[in-house]
C-alpha positions in Angstrom: 108.0 98.4 83.0 110.2 101.1 84.0 108.8 104.8 84.5 111.1 108.1 84.6 110.5 110.5 87.3 112.0 113.8 88.4 112.4 114.6 92.1 113.6 117.5 94.2 115.6 117.1 97.3 117.6 118.8 99.9 121.5 118.9 99.2 122.1 116.8 102.5 120.2 113.8 101.1 121.6 114.4 97.6 125.2 114.2 98.9 124.1 111.1 100.7 122.8 109.4 97.9 126.2 110.5 95.9 128.2 109.3 98.4 126.3 105.8 98.6 126.6 105.3 94.9 130.3 106.2 95.1 130.9 103.5 97.8 129.0 101.2 95.5 130.3 102.1 92.4 126.7 102.7 90.9 124.7 105.6 89.8 122.1 107.8 91.6 119.3 106.3 89.9 120.5 102.8 91.5 121.0 104.1 94.6 117.4 105.8 95.0 115.9 102.4 93.6 117.8 100.5 96.4 116.7 102.8 99.0 113.3 103.0 98.0 113.3 99.0 97.8 114.5 99.0 101.5 112.2 101.4 102.6 109.4 99.4 101.3 110.4 96.6 103.3 110.8 98.4 106.5 107.6 100.2 106.1 106.0 96.7 105.8 107.5 95.3 108.7 106.4 98.1 110.8 102.9 97.7 109.5 102.9 94.0 110.6 104.3 94.8 113.7 101.8 97.3 114.7 98.9 94.7 113.4 98.0 97.4 110.6 98.7 94.9 108.1 98.5 91.0 107.8 101.7 89.1 106.6 100.5 88.7 103.1 99.6 92.5 103.1 103.1 93.1 104.2 104.5 90.9 101.6 102.5 92.8 99.2 104.0 96.0 100.4 107.2 94.8 100.5 107.2 93.2 96.8 108.5 90.2 98.4 107.1 86.7 98.8 105.7 85.8 102.4 108.7 83.8 103.3 111.2 86.5 102.5 109.1 88.9 104.3 108.8 87.0 107.4 112.6 86.7 107.4 112.9 90.4 107.0 110.7 91.1 110.2 112.7 88.4 112.1 115.9 90.2 111.2 114.5 93.5 112.0 113.3 92.5 115.4 116.9 91.0 116.3 118.0 94.2 115.1 116.1 96.7 117.1 116.9 94.5 120.2 120.5 95.3 119.9 
């Protein structure tokens, strides 16, 4: 089930979203949904790394199966070490 919401944001963020949606040839709504999804994964990985969430809880936060959450954590570790 989807919900509709209205949000306020500053011009810079709006322009960023507009540019992302233009590059990906999608609409603003999809760009926002994609960024929220990515943000959930980053939040889950950060909480897992800090010991604030178990892998299962992190998977729940990310909205992903445990295996995919573990892979996301491994990828983030590699990226942050570069």
